[in-house]
C-alpha positions, -999 to +999 in steps of 0.1 A: +374+665-237+339+665-222+354+671-187+374+701-201+342+715-217+324+711-184+352+729-166+349+759-190+311+759-186+314+759-148+339+788-149+314+808-170+286+801-145+308+813-116+318+844-135+282+852-143+272+847-107+299+870-095+289+897-121+252+894-111+259+894-073+253+931-070+225+934-095+188+929-088+163+930-117+125+930-115+110+901-135+089+913-164+072+896-193+098+907-219+129+901-198+154+876-211+166+859-180+201+845-177+214+817-155+223+829-120+206+863-126+193+879-094+156+887-097+129+904-077+094+890-081+060+899-066+033+872-066+011+848-047+019+812-038-002+783-051+001+764-018-023+737-029+001+725-056+035+722-039+061+699-055+087+679-037+118+673-058+132+640-047+167+628-039+182+661-029+210+660-004+222+684+023+250+676+047+248+639+037+211+637+045+185+629+019+154+652+014+134+673-009+135+707-025+102+724-020+090+739-053+058+760-053+041+777-083+038+815-078+015+836-099+034+868-106+020+903-109+025+901-147+001+871-149+027+844-156+036+815-133+070+809-119+083+778-100+099+790-068+123+768-048+117+775-011+146+754+000+155+719+013+136+698+038+146+664+052+128+633+041+106+614+066+116+579+079+091+564+055+093+576+019+055+575+015+051+601+043+057+637+031+070+665+053+046+692+063+049+723+042+036+754+059+018+777+034+027+813+025-006+831+024+000+867+016+013+882-016+051+884-013+080+902-028+106+876-034+143+877-041+165+850-056+186+836-084+174+821-117+183+784-120+179+765-152+177+727-144+194+703-168+170+685-191+195+655-191+192+647-154+193+610-145+164+597-125+157+564-107+121+563-118+103+584-145+069+578-128+055+600-101+060+585-067+026+596-053+006+605-084-027+623-076-016+635-041-003+669-030+024+678-023+035+659-053+068+640-053+087+644-086+120+629-097+130+658-120+117+692-132+099+686-165+084+720-174+062+707-202+047+680-180+042+704-151+025+729-174+000+702-185-005+691-149-009+726-134-028+740-165-005+771-166+023+785-187+056+784-167+088+804-169+115+780-182+136+784-150+133+781-112+137+810-088+159+798-059+150+821-030+176+841-011+179+837+027+159+868+035+128+858+015+098+842+031+099+805+042+123+789+067+137+760+047+174+753+042+189+774+014+225+766+008+226+772-030+258+765-048+265+779-082+282+746-092+282+712-074+316+703-088+344+728-092+361+736-125+394+723-110+379+689-103+367+685-139+402+693-150+416+667-126+393+641-141+403+652-176+440+647-167+433+612-153+415+602-185+442+617-207+469+599-187+449+566-191+447+572-228+484+579-230+492+548-210+470+527-234+488+541-264+522+534-250+512+498-241+498+494-276+530+506-293+552+485-271+533+453-277+532+460-315+569+468-316+576+435-298+555+416-323+572+433-352+606+425-337+597+388-331+582+386-366+615+400-381+636+375-361+615+346-373+620+357-409+657+358-405+658+323-390 
C-alpha cells in the first residue's frame, strides 16, 4: 500500500512539473511556493559558506551537490543548488568551488528535500571547515549555523543560470510504474503466503478429522 501511495505521489509531482514547465514566477516574501515551481530570483551568493551535500550520484560516480546561500533582493536567504561535482580521491579533500561574485538573476525549480532521508552519519564530516560537507539538508540546523532565516526549499538552478556544474535534475528518481511493480510483487508474496497458510491448515484439519474417525 505504501508503494501504491508513493506511485500516486510521484504522478502528482510529474503532473505539477509539467504544468509549471511554461510558467516562471518571481520569488517574493508572500509567495507560497510549490514543489517543482519554476522561480526567478535575484540575489548575491554567500561564497564563504558553501555546502557540499554528500553521497550524490551522477552516471554511477559519487560526488556532491553544491549548495550556496543566496541573499535575495527581498532580504531573505535561499539555498541554491549549483549542481553536481565529482568527489576527490580522498574524502577529506574537497573540490574547488569557484565563487560567483556579482549579483545574479537566477532561474530554477523549487525542490523540497525529504526530512526522512537516511544518512550514514548524522555528524558533520568536516565540522568548522568551509565548504562544509553535510549528509542531509536540515534547515533548522543550517539556520542556526548560518545565523539567517532560510526559505524551506532549495532552488535547483536551470542550465542557463550561472555556474558550470552538472545539472541533470529529475522530477522523480523512481518512476510511478516501478512503484506499482514493487506493489504487485508484495501483493503476490502476500497472496502466496495466504494460500500456503490455508493449504497447511486444511491439511491439519483433514489429518485431525481422520485421527478422530480412527
